[in-house]
ZAMARGU-4260 file (C-alpha; in steps of 0.2 Angstrom, whole numbers, plus 5000, padded with zeros to 4 digits):
<rodrens>
0) 5077/5110/4802 | 5089/5103/4814 | 5077/5090/4819 | 5075/5085/4800 | 5094/5084/4798
5) 5096/5073/4814 | 5083/5061/4806 | 5092/5061/4790 | 5108/5058/4798 | 5101/5043/4807
10) 5092/5036/4792 | 5108/5036/4782 | 5114/5023/4794 | 5110/5004/4790 | 5093/5004/4800
15) 5089/4986/4794 | 5103/4978/4805 | 5097/4968/4820 | 5108/4968/4835 | 5106/4958/4850
20) 5116/4957/4866 | 5127/4943/4860 | 5132/4953/4845 | 5123/4942/4832 | 5113/4948/4818
25) 5095/4943/4813 | 5081/4948/4802 | 5063/4953/4804 | 5050/4940/4803 | 5035/4952/4799
30) 5037/4959/4781 | 5022/4969/4782 | 5029/4980/4797 | 5046/4981/4789 | 5038/4988/4773
35) 5029/5001/4782 | 5044/5006/4791 | 5054/5007/4775 | 5041/5018/4768 | 5042/5029/4783
40) 5061/5030/4781 | 5060/5034/4762 | 5047/5047/4766 | 5057/5056/4779 | 5073/5055/4768
45) 5063/5063/4753 | 5057/5076/4765 | 5074/5080/4771 | 5081/5081/4753 | 5068/5094/4749
50) 5078/5106/4760 | 5093/5104/4748 | 5106/5108/4761 | 5120/5097/4767 | 5122/5091/4784
55) 5131/5102/4797 | 5149/5097/4798 | 5150/5102/4816 | 5135/5091/4820 | 5143/5076/4812
60) 5159/5079/4822 | 5150/5080/4838 | 5141/5064/4835 | 5157/5055/4830 | 5166/5061/4845
65) 5151/5056/4856 | 5150/5039/4849 | 5168/5035/4849 | 5169/5030/4867 | 5155/5016/4867
70) 5161/5009/4883 | 5154/5024/4892 | 5137/5025/4883 | 5128/5014/4896 | 5132/5026/4910
75) 5120/5039/4904 | 5105/5037/4916 | 5097/5053/4908 | 5096/5055/4890 | 5096/5074/4892
80) 5115/5073/4896 | 5118/5066/4879 | 5126/5079/4868 | 5121/5081/4854 | 5104/5074/4856
85) 5100/5065/4839 | 5090/5048/4836 | 5107/5040/4833 | 5115/5045/4849 | 5099/5041/4859
90) 5097/5024/4851 | 5116/5020/4854 | 5114/5024/4872 | 5098/5014/4874 | 5106/4999/4865
95) 5122/5000/4876 | 5111/5001/4892 | 5100/4986/4886 | 5116/4976/4883 | 5122/4980/4900
100) 5105/4973/4907 | 5100/4991/4912 | 5082/4993/4906 | 5076/5010/4913 | 5082/5026/4907
105) 5076/5044/4910 | 5072/5055/4895 | 5068/5072/4903 | 5050/5071/4910 | 5048/5053/4903
110) 5054/5036/4909 | 5059/5024/4895 | 5057/5006/4900 | 5064/4992/4888 | 5056/4975/4890
115) 5069/4962/4894 | 5056/4948/4890 | 5063/4937/4904 | 5060/4938/4923 | 5072/4949/4933
120) 5067/4945/4951 | 5079/4955/4960 | 5074/4971/4951 | 5057/4972/4959 | 5060/4964/4976
125) 5053/4971/4993 | 5070/4977/4998 | 5072/4987/4982 | 5055/4995/4985 | 5060/5000/5003
130) 5077/5007/4997 | 5068/5019/4985 | 5055/5023/4997 | 5067/5028/5011 | 5079/5037/5000
135) 5081/5056/5004 | 5083/5059/4985 | 5077/5044/4975 | 5082/5053/4959 | 5100/5050/4964
140) 5097/5031/4962 | 5098/5022/4946 | 5082/5025/4935 | 5068/5014/4940 | 5049/5013/4938
145) 5049/5015/4957 | 5057/5032/4955 | 5041/5038/4946 | 5030/5030/4959 | 5039/5038/4973
150) 5039/5055/4965 | 5020/5054/4963 | 5018/5048/4981 | 5029/5062/4988 | 5019/5075/4978
155) 5004/5069/4987 | 5013/5069/5004 | 5020/5087/5000 | 5002/5093/4995 | 5009/5099/4978
160) 4996/5106/4967 | 4987/5097/4959 | 4988/5085/4973 | 4980/5070/4963 | 4993/5061/4952
165) 4991/5050/4937 | 5004/5038/4930 | 5002/5035/4912 | 5010/5019/4905 | 5010/5019/4886
170) 5018/5009/4872 | 5014/4996/4859 | 5006/4979/4863 | 5019/4968/4871 | 5030/4982/4877
175) 5027/4978/4895 | 5013/4990/4901 | 5003/4977/4911 | 5019/4971/4920 | 5023/4989/4924
180) 5006/4993/4930 | 5007/4977/4941 | 5024/4983/4949 | 5016/5000/4952 | 5002/4993/4961
185) 5013/4982/4971 | 5024/4996/4976 | 5010/5007/4982 | 5002/4992/4991 | 5019/4990/5000
190) 5024/5008/5004 | 5007/5016/5007 | 5002/5003/5021 | 5017/5004/5032 | 5007/5011/5047
195) 5003/5000/5062 | 4986/5007/5064 | 4972/4996/5059 | 4984/4984/5053 | 4971/4971/5049
200) 4961/4983/5038 | 4977/4989/5029 | 4982/4971/5025 | 4964/4967/5019 | 4964/4982/5007
205) 4982/4978/5001 | 4977/4960/4998 | 4961/4965/4988 | 4970/4978/4977 | 4983/4965/4972
210) 4971/4951/4970 | 4961/4962/4958 | 4975/4960/4945 | 4974/4941/4942 | 4955/4942/4940
215) 4955/4956/4928 | 4969/4948/4918 | 4961/4931/4917 | 4944/4939/4910 | 4952/4953/4900
220) 4969/4948/4893 | 4973/4936/4879 | 4987/4930/4869 | 4990/4939/4853 | 5003/4939/4839
225) 5013/4953/4848 | 5010/4948/4866 | 5006/4933/4876 | 4997/4943/4889 | 4989/4957/4880
230) 4976/4968/4888 | 4960/4967/4878 | 4953/4982/4888 | 4958/4998/4895 | 4958/5001/4914
235) 4961/5016/4925 | 4965/5011/4943 | 4962/5024/4957 | 4972/5020/4973 | 4963/5030/4986
240) 4974/5038/5000 | 4968/5046/5016 | 4975/5062/5025 | 4990/5052/5031 | 4993/5046/5013
245) 4989/5028/5018 | 4980/5016/5006 | 4962/5014/5011 | 4954/5008/4995 | 4954/5007/4976
250) 4943/5008/4961 | 4944/5001/4943 | 4937/5010/4928 | 4937/4999/4912 | 4936/5005/4894
255) 4930/4995/4878 | 4932/4976/4882 | 4936/4967/4866 | 4921/4955/4868 | 4921/4950/4850
260) 4936/4939/4855 | 4925/4927/4864 | 4918/4921/4847 | 4930/4927/4834 | 4949/4924/4836
265) 4962/4930/4823 | 4974/4917/4816 | 4987/4912/4828 | 4979/4921/4843 | 4969/4914/4858
270) 4953/4917/4867 | 4953/4925/4884 | 4964/4917/4897 | 4950/4911/4909 | 4944/4898/4896
275) 4961/4890/4895 | 4962/4890/4914 | 4946/4881/4915 | 4950/4868/4902 | 4968/4864/4909
280) 4966/4867/4928 | 4949/4860/4932 | 4948/4845/4944 | 4938/4830/4940 | 4923/4836/4951
285) 4924/4853/4942 | 4924/4845/4925 | 4909/4835/4930 | 4899/4850/4936 | 4905/4861/4921
290) 4901/4847/4908 | 4919/4848/4901 | 4925/4831/4897 | 4944/4829/4896 | 4945/4824/4878
295) 4932/4837/4871 | 4938/4850/4859 | 4931/4868/4858 | 4929/4878/4842 | 4932/4894/4852
300) 4948/4889/4860 | 4962/4889/4847 | 4980/4885/4851 | 4974/4875/4867 | 4989/4864/4866
305) 5000/4879/4870 | 5004/4882/4888 | 5007/4899/4895 | 5011/4906/4912 | 4994/4914/4913
310) 4985/4897/4912 | 4984/4895/4931 | 4966/4892/4937 | 4971/4891/4956 | 4978/4909/4956
315) 4962/4915/4949 | 4952/4905/4961 | 4962/4911/4976 | 4960/4929/4970 | 4941/4927/4970
320) 4941/4920/4987 | 4951/4934/4994 | 4939/4947/4986 | 4924/4939/4994 | 4916/4929/4980
325) 4909/4914/4989 | 4908/4896/4982 | 4891/4897/4975 | 4895/4913/4965 | 4911/4905/4959
330) 4901/4890/4953 | 4888/4900/4944 | 4902/4910/4935 | 4911/4895/4929 | 4895/4886/4923
335) 4891/4901/4913 | 4908/4901/4905 | 4907/4883/4902 | 4890/4886/4893 | 4898/4898/4882
340) 4911/4885/4877 | 4898/4873/4873 | 4888/4886/4863 | 4904/4889/4852 | 4903/4871/4846
345) 4885/4873/4840 | 4885/4874/4821 | 4870/4876/4809 | 4866/4868/4792 | 4854/4874/4778
350) 4836/4869/4781 | 4828/4855/4772 | 4814/4867/4766 | 4816/4885/4762 | 4803/4891/4775
355) 4810/4881/4789 | 4823/4886/4802 | 4841/4880/4800 | 4845/4863/4807 | 4859/4858/4818
360) 4874/4849/4812 | 4881/4833/4818 | 4884/4833/4837 | 4878/4851/4839 | 4861/4845/4847
365) 4871/4838/4862 | 4881/4854/4863 | 4865/4864/4863 | 4858/4853/4876 | 4873/4856/4887
370) 4872/4875/4884 | 4854/4875/4889 | 4858/4865/4905 | 4873/4876/4910 | 4864/4892/4907
375) 4848/4885/4914 | 4837/4891/4900 | 4823/4881/4891 | 4831/4871/4877 | 4817/4874/4864
380) 4817/4893/4867 | 4836/4893/4865 | 4835/4884/4848 | 4821/4895/4843 | 4830/4911/4848
385) 4845/4906/4838 | 4836/4901/4822 | 4820/4912/4821 | 4820/4931/4821 | 4805/4940/4828
390) 4799/4955/4817 | 4787/4968/4823 | 4775/4975/4810 | 4764/4987/4818 | 4755/4978/4832
395) 4759/4961/4825 | 4774/4950/4828 | 4781/4940/4813 | 4792/4925/4815 | 4805/4924/4801
400) 4818/4910/4800 | 4836/4915/4800 | 4849/4911/4787 | 4864/4900/4791 | 4875/4916/4793
405) 4862/4925/4803 | 4861/4910/4815 | 4879/4911/4817 | 4878/4929/4820 | 4865/4927/4833
410) 4875/4913/4842 | 4890/4925/4843 | 4879/4939/4849 | 4873/4929/4863 | 4890/4924/4869
415) 4897/4942/4867 | 4882/4949/4877 | 4884/4936/4891 | 4903/4938/4893 | 4902/4957/4892
420) 4889/4958/4906 | 4898/4945/4916 | 4914/4956/4915 | 4905/4972/4920 | 4898/4963/4935
425) 4915/4957/4940 | 4922/4975/4939 | 4907/4981/4950 | 4910/4967/4962 | 4929/4971/4963
430) 4925/4989/4966 | 4912/4985/4980 | 4925/4974/4989 | 4939/4987/4989 | 4932/5004/4986
435) 4932/5016/5001 | 4919/5028/5006 | 4922/5046/4999 | 4923/5052/5017 | 4938/5041/5020
440) 4950/5047/5006 | 4955/5064/5000 | 4968/5061/4986 | 4971/5047/4974 | 4985/5041/4962
445) 4979/5034/4946 | 4987/5020/4935 | 4982/5021/4917 | 4985/5004/4907 | 4977/5004/4890
450) 4980/4994/4875 | 4995/4999/4865 | 4995/5004/4847 | 4989/4990/4835 | 4991/4986/4817
455) 4987/4969/4810 | 4984/4962/4793 | 4965/4964/4795 | 4960/4979/4806 | 4942/4984/4810
460) 4932/4994/4823 | 4942/4987/4838 | 4958/4993/4831 | 4951/5010/4826 | 4945/5013/4844
465) 4961/5006/4852 | 4972/5017/4841 | 4960/5032/4844 | 4963/5030/4862 | 4982/5030/4859
470) 4980/5046/4849 | 4971/5054/4863 | 4985/5050/4875 | 4998/5056/4863 | 4989/5072/4862
475) 4988/5074/4881 | 5007/5071/4881 | 5010/5084/4867 | 4997/5097/4874 | 5004/5095/4892
480) 5022/5095/4889 | 5028/5098/4871 | 5016/5112/4866 | 5010/5120/4882 | 5027/5121/4889
485) 5035/5130/4875 | 5020/5142/4873 | 5021/5146/4892 | 5040/5150/4890 | 5036/5163/4877
490) 5021/5170/4887 | 5032/5171/4903 | 5046/5181/4893 | 5059/5167/4892 | 5071/5168/4877
495) 5065/5152/4868 | 5066/5146/4850 | 5053/5133/4847 | 5058/5115/4845 | 5048/5106/4831
500) 5038/5091/4836 | 5025/5079/4828 | 5007/5086/4832 | 4993/5073/4830 | 4979/5085/4831
505) 4975/5083/4812 | 4973/5064/4815 | 4961/5067/4830 | 4951/5079/4819 | 4949/5065/4806
510) 4943/5053/4819 | 4932/5063/4830 | 4931/5080/4823 | 4915/5090/4819 | 4905/5091/4809
515) 4912/5077/4798 | 4923/5063/4804 | 4925/5045/4804 | 4915/5043/4820 | 4901/5055/4816
520) 4898/5047/4799 | 4899/5030/4806 | 4886/5034/4819 | 4875/5042/4806 | 4876/5027/4796
525) 4871/5016/4810 | 4856/5026/4815 | 4848/5024/4798 | 4835/5011/4798 | 4842/5001/4783
530) 4855/4988/4779 | 4873/4994/4779 | 4883/4994/4763 | 4902/4994/4765 | 4905/5001/4748
535) 4893/5015/4749 | 4900/5020/4766 | 4917/5020/4759 | 4912/5031/4745 | 4904/5043/4757
540) 4920/5043/4768 | 4930/5048/4752 | 4918/5061/4748 | 4917/5069/4765 | 4935/5067/4771
545) 4945/5069/4756 | 4952/5086/4761 | 4961/5078/4776 | 4979/5073/4773 | 4978/5060/4786
550) 4967/5048/4777 | 4970/5039/4760 | 4963/5025/4750 | 4971/5011/4739 | 4962/5012/4723
555) 4968/4995/4718 | 4961/4986/4733 | 4945/4975/4730 | 4939/4977/4748 | 4932/4993/4755
560) 4944/5001/4766 | 4952/5017/4772 | 4970/5021/4778 | 4974/5033/4793 | 4991/5041/4796
565) 4992/5039/4815 | 5007/5046/4825 | 5014/5028/4826 | 5012/5023/4808 | 4999/5021/4794
570) 4985/5008/4797 | 4972/5002/4785 | 4955/4998/4791 | 4942/4987/4783 | 4924/4994/4782
575) 4916/4977/4780 | 4907/4973/4797 | 4912/4990/4805 | 4894/4996/4805 | 4887/4980/4813
580) 4900/4980/4827 | 4896/4999/4830 | 4878/4995/4832 | 4881/4980/4843 | 4863/4975/4843
585) 4856/4961/4855 | 4840/4954/4848 | 4826/4956/4861 | 4821/4938/4860 | 4839/4933/4867
590) 4837/4946/4881 | 4820/4939/4886 | 4827/4921/4885 | 4841/4926/4897 | 4829/4934/4909
595) 4820/4918/4910 | 4836/4909/4916 | 4834/4899/4932 | 4852/4904/4936 | 4851/4919/4948
600) 4867/4927/4942 | 4863/4926/4924 | 4846/4932/4927 | 4852/4947/4937 | 4864/4952/4923
605) 4850/4954/4911 | 4837/4961/4923 | 4837/4978/4914 | 4845/4972/4898 | 4830/4976/4887
610) 4832/4994/4888 | 4844/4997/4874 | 4835/4985/4862 | 4818/4994/4865 | 4826/5011/4861
615) 4833/5004/4845 | 4817/5008/4836 | 4820/5027/4838 | 4835/5035/4830 | 4839/5046/4844
620) 4840/5032/4857 | 4853/5022/4848 | 4869/5022/4858 | 4883/5015/4847 | 4900/5007/4853
625) 4909/5022/4846 | 4899/5034/4856 | 4900/5025/4872 | 4919/5023/4870 | 4921/5041/4865
630) 4912/5047/4881 | 4921/5036/4892 | 4938/5042/4885 | 4933/5060/4887 | 4929/5057/4905
635) 4946/5049/4907 | 4955/5064/4899 | 4946/5076/4911 | 4953/5066/4925 | 4971/5066/4917
640) 4970/5085/4914 | 4965/5088/4933 | 4980/5078/4939 | 4999/5079/4938 | 5004/5066/4925
645) 5019/5055/4925 | 5024/5047/4909 | 5032/5030/4906 | 5035/5024/4889 | 5037/5006/4887
650) 5047/5000/4872 | 5047/4984/4864 | 5065/4979/4858 | 5060/4966/4846 | 5043/4960/4838
655) 5047/4942/4842 | 5047/4944/4861 | 5065/4936/4862 | 5074/4939/4878 | 5088/4952/4877
660) 5087/4955/4859 | 5088/4973/4853 | 5082/4978/4835 | 5087/4996/4831 | 5073/4999/4818
665) 5060/4992/4829 | 5065/5004/4844 | 5068/5019/4833 | 5051/5018/4826 | 5043/5018/4843
670) 5054/5032/4849 | 5050/5043/4834 | 5031/5039/4836 | 5030/5045/4854 | 5041/5060/4851
675) 5055/5055/4863 | 5069/5065/4854 | 5059/5080/4855 | 5055/5077/4873 | 5073/5076/4877
680) 5077/5092/4868 | 5064/5102/4877 | 5069/5094/4894 | 5087/5098/4891 | 5084/5116/4885
685) 5069/5120/4896 | 5063/5121/4914 | 5052/5106/4919 | 5047/5114/4935 | 5035/5129/4934
690) 5028/5137/4951 | 5018/5153/4953 | 5026/5166/4964 | 5013/5165/4977 | 5015/5146/4979
695) 5034/5148/4978 | 5035/5160/4992 | 5022/5150/5002 | 5033/5135/5001 | 5051/5142/5001
700) 5048/5160/5009 | 5054/5153/5026 | 5072/5152/5019 | 5074/5171/5020 | 5060/5179/5031
705) 5045/5172/5040 | 5037/5189/5040 | 5037/5190/5022 | 5026/5174/5021 | 5014/5181/5034
710) 5013/5198/5024 | 5010/5188/5008 | 4996/5178/5016 | 4987/5194/5021 | 4989/5201/5004
715) 4972/5202/4994 | 4979/5211/4979 | 4974/5204/4962 | 4993/5206/4957 | 4998/5193/4970
720) 5008/5184/4957 | 5015/5199/4948 | 5034/5200/4946 | 5035/5218/4952 | 5026/5213/4969
725) 5034/5197/4973 | 5049/5196/4961 | 5062/5203/4973 | 5057/5191/4987 | 5058/5176/4975
730) 5075/5182/4969 | 5081/5183/4987 | 5076/5165/4990 | 5084/5159/4974 | 5100/5169/4978
735) 5102/5161/4995 | 5102/5144/4987 | 5113/5149/4973 | 5126/5156/4984 | 5129/5139/4992
740) 5132/5132/4974 | 5142/5147/4967 | 5149/5160/4980 | 5145/5178/4977 | 5132/5172/4964
745) 5116/5184/4962 | 5101/5183/4950 | 5098/5199/4941 | 5081/5203/4933 | 5088/5201/4915
750) 5099/5186/4919 | 5095/5170/4909 | 5102/5158/4922 | 5103/5140/4916 | 5095/5133/4932
755) 5081/5146/4935 | 5072/5160/4927 | 5059/5172/4934 | 5045/5175/4922 | 5030/5187/4923
760) 5020/5176/4935 | 5030/5160/4938 | 5047/5154/4943 | 5055/5141/4931 | 5067/5129/4939
765) 5077/5114/4934 | 5075/5098/4943 | 5092/5100/4951 | 5088/5118/4958 | 5072/5111/4964
770) 5081/5098/4974 | 5093/5111/4981 | 5078/5122/4986 | 5070/5107/4995 | 5086/5103/5004
775) 5088/5121/5010 | 5070/5121/5015 | 5072/5105/5025 | 5087/5112/5034 | 5079/5128/5038
780) 5064/5119/5044 | 5075/5108/5055 | 5083/5123/5062 | 5067/5131/5066 | 5060/5115/5073
785) 5076/5113/5084 | 5073/5131/5091 | 5054/5126/5094 | 5060/5110/5102 | 5072/5120/5113
790) 5059/5132/5119 | 5047/5119/5122 | 5059/5108/5132 | 5064/5124/5142 | 5045/5127/5145
795) 5042/5109/5149 | 5057/5109/5161 | 5051/5125/5170 | 5034/5117/5171 | 5041/5101/5178
800) 5051/5111/5192 | 5035/5121/5197 | 5025/5105/5198 | 5039/5097/5208 | 5040/5111/5221
805) 5021/5111/5222 | 5021/5092/5224 | 5035/5094/5238 | 5025/5106/5247 | 5009/5096/5246
810) 5018/5080/5252 | 5027/5089/5266 | 5010/5096/5272 | 5002/5079/5270 | 5016/5070/5280
815) 5016/5083/5294 | 4997/5081/5295 | 4999/5062/5296 | 5013/5063/5309 | 5002/5074/5320
820) 4988/5063/5318 | 4998/5048/5322 | 5006/5057/5337 | 4989/5061/5343 | 4984/5043/5342
825) 4999/5038/5351 | 4996/5050/5365 | 4978/5044/5367 | 4984/5026/5367 | 4998/5030/5380
830) 4985/5038/5391 | 4974/5023/5390 | 4988/5012/5394 | 4994/5022/5408 | 4977/5023/5415
835) 4975/5004/5414 | 4992/5001/5421 | 4990/5012/5436 | 4973/5004/5439 | 4981/4987/5438
840) 4996/4992/5449 | 4984/4998/5462 | 4975/4982/5462 | 4991/4972/5463 | 4997/4983/5478
845) 4981/4979/5487 | 4984/4961/5484 | 5002/4962/5490 | 4997/4970/5506 | 4985/4956/5509
850) 4998/4943/5506 | 5010/4953/5517 | 4999/4952/5532 | 4997/4933/5530 | 5016/4931/5528
855) 5021/4941/5543 | 5010/4930/5554 | 5019/4914/5547 | 5036/4921/5549 | 5033/4925/5568
860) 5028/4907/5571 | 5044/4900/5563 | 5056/4913/5571 | 5055/4904/5587 | 5062/4888/5580
865) 5075/4894/5567 | 5091/4901/5572 | 5095/4919/5569 | 5104/4922/5553 | 5117/4935/5550
870) 5108/4952/5546 | 5121/4956/5533 | 5118/4940/5524 | 5099/4942/5525 | 5101/4960/5519
875) 5111/4954/5504 | 5100/4940/5500 | 5113/4926/5503 | 5112/4911/5514 | 5127/4903/5522
880) 5121/4885/5523 | 5136/4877/5531 | 5134/4888/5546 | 5118/4881/5551 | 5118/4865/5561
885) 5112/4849/5553 | 5098/4845/5550 | 5093/4862/5543 | 5077/4864/5533 | 5078/4878/5522
890) 5061/4883/5515 | 5061/4886/5497 | 5046/4897/5496 | 5055/4914/5497 | 5069/4910/5485
895) 5060/4898/5474 | 5045/4909/5471 | 5056/4924/5469 | 5067/4915/5456 | 5051/4909/5447
900) 5044/4927/5447 | 5060/4937/5443 | 5064/4940/5424 | 5083/4941/5427 | 5091/4932/5442
905) 5109/4927/5443 | 5111/4912/5455 | 5129/4908/5461 | 5131/4891/5469 | 5146/4884/5478
910) 5145/4866/5480 | 5155/4850/5477 | 5150/4834/5470 | 5136/4828/5459 | 5125/4823/5473
915) 5124/4840/5480 | 5119/4847/5464 | 5106/4835/5460 | 5099/4837/5478 | 5098/4856/5476
920) 5089/4853/5459 | 5077/4841/5467 | 5074/4852/5482 | 5071/4868/5472 | 5058/4858/5461
925) 5059/4870/5446 | 5062/4864/5428 | 5079/4864/5421 | 5075/4877/5408 | 5060/4889/5408
930) 5053/4900/5395 | 5057/4916/5404 | 5074/4913/5413 | 5088/4902/5416 | 5097/4896/5431
935) 5116/4895/5430 | 5127/4885/5441 | 5146/4885/5443 | 5147/4867/5438 | 5139/4866/5421
940) 5135/4885/5418 | 5116/4881/5416 | 5105/4872/5429 | 5095/4874/5445 | 5101/4870/5462
945) 5089/4865/5477 | 5090/4872/5494 | 5077/4860/5502 | 5091/4847/5505 | 5105/4849/5517
950) 5120/4852/5506 | 5137/4849/5512 | 5149/4863/5510 | 5146/4881/5507 | 5133/4887/5495
955) 5131/4906/5490 | 5116/4912/5481 | 5115/4930/5474 | 5098/4936/5470 | 5098/4951/5458
960) 5083/4963/5461 | 5071/4963/5447 | 5070/4980/5437 | 5051/4980/5439 | 5043/4983/5455
965) 5033/4967/5453 | 5039/4951/5444 | 5023/4948/5435 | 5018/4962/5424 | 5002/4955/5416
970) 4987/4954/5427 | 4981/4937/5422 | 4978/4922/5433 | 4990/4908/5429 | 4996/4893/5438
975) 5014/4899/5439 | 5011/4917/5443 | 5020/4923/5458 | 5012/4937/5467 | 5009/4944/5485
980) 5022/4940/5498 | 5035/4934/5485 | 5035/4951/5477 | 5037/4959/5494 | 5052/4947/5498
985) 5060/4952/5481 | 5058/4971/5485 | 5066/4968/5502 | 5081/4959/5496
</rodrens>
């Protein structure tokens, strides 16, 4: 009731006003969508009037008080803080934040992203990524898509169950889902590859993950009425992480490529980007190889004169090179694409005769020749396959010419089949280039980017499947958050009043239910071996599904159709052509033709392409488009249910993609369609965090008692999560954290705290209390880690001291052993030296004795001639030369040889005149300087005096005795060696 009143209060406002950031007004350019929104507004108003009660006056006062201060509205980062929560207050806050160029806002468990429709480079820079990644609490920062990415990444790091994460990006076409997914991939490629280990491998994976985007967008995106880069297929990207939470690989799963766009483009829409890239970015050589003349026009390339940012061939080429697609494969890919463009220019005319195949119009013969040359198939067989149908009647084959329309259908079918197979081959190639082995990764983060909700003037099977996928995602959101959460509150004993929300289960039952639904009836019609009739199928739908309130029919419409009430609005689908698209048949002759292609790539694409066509004869073997899409979507939903989801709602502020333009009726329709207001109400009143008792104590039990955690791990009781067993321990942990927030605060069993509630088996927490628990846990872990580090350091220090003492003892023992060894060597060497010395000295003594005998005989002969000298002078070794009568011949052999032999000899000479000195030097016949001694004189301190000449005056010579017993210590034979009698004379002096 309150929700209906809130809607009525907003609807009484002027919702048709268009407000932009400059304060100017505008008007909608799409009357069809405005009429649908007005119908929705009128329906809600009539529904609210049925209650017959006036609006609550207090609610009006609260809204008026809240909106009176518009300058502060842009400061609300989280819409759960808005009070009261109504569509009007939520819209005003989003509009104020959009005007302030703030494009992200939290809405409980969901992040709302408003598309600015202009580049905001600084918002997604590498510095911003690192800032959010390194922040202790990213939630304290401004709302950003990186907060959602970091929360999922930290859940993987913290091993929070379920460890695998999924980021669901939803919204209408043009709301910014592709850009958001691209930012998420860039973020993970940056923060999950920060390790320095195997840096080359890490950079290779990061590069390939990012390079997969340009290829997928070039071959799978197109310009539509609502978006210039609309994804025409769904994709789920798994980023594979190893045990260290590093990116080691990725894989891509695709869903329902809109291959009909290759041959059929809606008015004012374009074909896939890759064709425009080829036509606009090809070089002259490439144009020659691809047979694309510069002046040629192509029927399948509407709006070719329009230039978009996505029309960049070089970026796609670089991405192919980085993914390992060699030049030969690239050439084959583009030749096949060029062949499809030439095939689109082939037109048919009526045959001249009724039984003959259709002719080609005008220049179509040349286009067909180019097609055959580019696809490398026989020209005649190609013409025959397009114009003649092969019918099988029993064992015979009957050739039947096709009508003009049938020829066109077969041409389009050939193009769609080739492009779809080529797209699937590229996806497989991308996965092979960057997917890691299953043994290398243990967790993943999934990014889901699917086509948004679509509603055009003409809607067919493609739009039905796309909107069905959005219905499934909306149901996942409702089942996971809105419905399951409230039911869990009641089950766990919380005092909770249910908040009304829009459940789309009835719409899903209409589309996929059993036994009768749109899909089941459509598949049954396609399995019948008969021509399809749109009117007959419409009558059957009306008969089988008239009881469902979500389907209706316009009785005044001439074309067969049905209208489905989706969660995002009512959409009318045309039945004409729906059965043919669901069958999606490929004539066997076309498959055989492509298998004969000389192009190795094209041949490999259809190597097993005849399997489905062979099974088309049996009803049970027919696999329709709806069946394949439903099965793939169910497998996707299983993955989403097994992971922790993170929701991002992309909002399109205006239908014209104008920068910074905010249209209120456009935004409020999207907010109501995805249940944002209900999400905010539940998030504000409930507890987004739910943890079982066992898991809670395993993670936070260390805050109070380690032994409690150990006891809990040993517990095998089935009541492990029962409140009576573990409830008191949980309350103790919570009270420790609450006491820091509010002193003397305790949690009683019957207390309904705003931040925490202990249910029967789980603990319900708010995000703020969870952050406090994590902070407290981190501090306790830091304290325990500090204690462990202290004990470890003390142990290490003790071990180091023991090792030091042991090493000292070992070194001392080694040194003593080495010293003893050296001393022993020295003793042995000294003994050898002494032995040699004594032996040499004995030998020298023997020589001296022999010389002494000869010298004594010589002295006896001279003693009779020479006068006697003073004994005192002889004893002192001095000679008084002037006392000897002239001429006196003083033999120099005793003194000269003694001087030559003594190591240190001091000679003191007393003489006058330069002539005496020169005479003594000449008489002594010894060099002025010698290597082993010097002769010092009184005149010039250094020199040698001679005693052979007869000097005038007195000369005193003092000979100092050598410290050694013998002058020559080395027993070698030299010319200047003095031995024998000279040694004896030195000893006697």
